[in-house]
N, C-alpha and C positions, 0 to 999 in steps of 0.2 A: 503494499498499500504505500502511495505517496502523498505527502501532505504538502499543499501550495496554498499559503496563506490560511483561509480559514476552510478551504475543500480538501477532501482527501478523496482518491479514488484508486481503484485496483488496476495494475498493467499486468498483461501476460509478460511471461518470463522472458520471452524473445525480445519483447518492446523494452522491456527493463534492462537487459543487457545491452542492447543498442544505444540507451539513453545513457547507460555509464560510459560507452563508447565516445559519445558526442560530449559529454562533461569532460572528459580525458582529453580528447583530440582538440576542443575550442576554447579549453582553460576556464570554464564556467566553475564556479566555487561549489555548487552543489545541482542536483537533479532538478531542484525546484526551481532553481535560478533559469536551468535551460529550459524548463516547460514553459516558465512565464514570458521567456524572450520568445518560445516558438508561438504562444498563444498571443502575444503582442504583433508578431510578424504576420500572423493569419490577420488579424483584426484590421492591420495597416493594409494588407493585401485587397480585403474585401472592399473597403472604402475607397480604393484607389479608381 
């Protein structure tokens, strides 16, 4: 389970491993930070 702000949700194991790779490769401090950034980018892309 991942906690982002006040929201928590379950990630399948394969997605959790990929998220750990993204954190390591792109220098995020945590999985939560990477998820917040991904959500931010999705929102920005949606409104462009």
